[in-house]
C-alpha positions in Angstrom: 157.5 -28.1 -5.3 160.3 -30.5 -6.1 159.0 -33.0 -3.5 155.7 -33.1 -5.3 157.5 -33.6 -8.7 159.5 -36.5 -7.2 156.3 -38.0 -5.7 154.5 -37.8 -9.1 157.5 -39.2 -11.0 157.7 -42.0 -8.4 154.1 -43.0 -9.0 154.5 -42.8 -12.8 157.6 -45.0 -12.6 155.8 -47.4 -10.3 152.9 -47.6 -12.8 155.3 -48.1 -15.7 157.0 -50.9 -13.7 153.6 -52.5 -13.2 152.8 -52.3 -16.9 156.3 -53.8 -17.5 155.2 -57.0 -15.8 152.8 -57.6 -18.7 154.6 -56.1 -21.7 157.8 -57.8 -22.8 159.8 -54.8 -24.0 159.0 -52.6 -21.0 161.3 -53.4 -18.1 160.0 -53.7 -14.6 162.9 -53.4 -12.1 164.5 -50.3 -13.5 161.2 -48.4 -13.1 160.9 -49.7 -9.6 164.4 -48.6 -8.8 163.6 -45.2 -10.2 160.4 -45.1 -8.1 162.4 -45.9 -5.0 164.9 -43.1 -5.9 162.0 -40.6 -6.3 160.2 -41.7 -3.2 163.5 -41.3 -1.2 163.3 -37.6 -2.0 159.5 -37.2 -1.5 158.0 -39.9 0.8 160.1 -42.1 3.1 157.2 -44.4 3.8 156.8 -45.3 0.2 160.5 -45.7 -0.2 160.7 -48.0 2.8 157.8 -50.1 1.4 159.6 -50.6 -1.9 163.0 -51.3 -0.2 161.4 -53.9 2.1 159.1 -55.4 -0.6 159.7 -59.1 -0.9 159.9 -59.1 -4.8 161.7 -55.8 -5.5 163.6 -54.9 -2.3 166.7 -57.1 -3.0 167.0 -55.6 -6.5 166.8 -52.1 -5.2 169.4 -52.7 -2.4 171.8 -54.5 -4.9 171.5 -51.6 -7.3 172.1 -48.9 -4.6 175.0 -50.7 -3.0 176.9 -52.0 -6.1 175.0 -51.0 -9.2 174.4 -54.7 -9.6 171.7 -56.8 -11.4 171.1 -60.4 -10.6 171.9 -63.0 -13.2 168.3 -64.1 -13.2 167.3 -60.5 -13.8 169.7 -60.2 -16.6 168.5 -63.4 -18.2 164.8 -62.3 -17.9 165.6 -58.9 -19.4 167.4 -60.5 -22.4 164.6 -63.0 -22.9 162.1 -60.2 -22.9 164.2 -58.3 -25.5 164.4 -61.5 -27.6 160.6 -62.0 -27.5 160.0 -58.3 -28.4 162.4 -58.5 -31.3 160.8 -61.7 -32.7 157.3 -60.2 -32.4 158.4 -57.0 -34.1 160.1 -58.9 -36.9 157.0 -61.0 -37.6 154.4 -58.3 -37.2 155.9 -54.8 -37.8 156.7 -53.4 -41.2 160.3 -52.4 -42.0 161.9 -50.2 -40.9 159.8 -50.1 -37.7 160.7 -53.7 -36.9 164.3 -52.6 -36.4 163.5 -50.3 -33.5 163.2 -53.2 -31.0 166.4 -54.7 -32.4 168.2 -51.5 -31.7 166.7 -51.2 -28.2 167.7 -54.8 -27.5 171.2 -54.3 -28.7 171.7 -51.1 -26.7 169.8 -52.1 -23.6 170.9 -55.7 -23.5 174.6 -54.9 -23.8 174.3 -52.3 -21.0 172.4 -54.7 -18.8 174.9 -57.6 -19.4 177.9 -55.4 -18.5 176.5 -54.5 -15.1 178.0 -56.3 -12.0 176.0 -59.3 -10.8 174.2 -59.3 -7.5 
């Protein structure tokens, strides 16, 4: 049963990562890394496909080996946080506009303190 749960979670994470390509506040690579983790416990072929993927494979390997995020990845994440904060400040009413600010401060500081790949 746990293999099926890992497989389903892997597909959900992969889907969220795909949506994250389009939405600025939703990250892509962390969901892809989570999908690889889940597929490693449920379906080795899907895991291999992600680890060897030209766009995501290097990020997954860097995270697994050193817990590292590339400088370009860090900059992209922080830029996405900034865009999300600006959109929220212009369009969301208070206090809801502060939720992306809090997410950006917490998530951004954690991302920035990770080793660089």
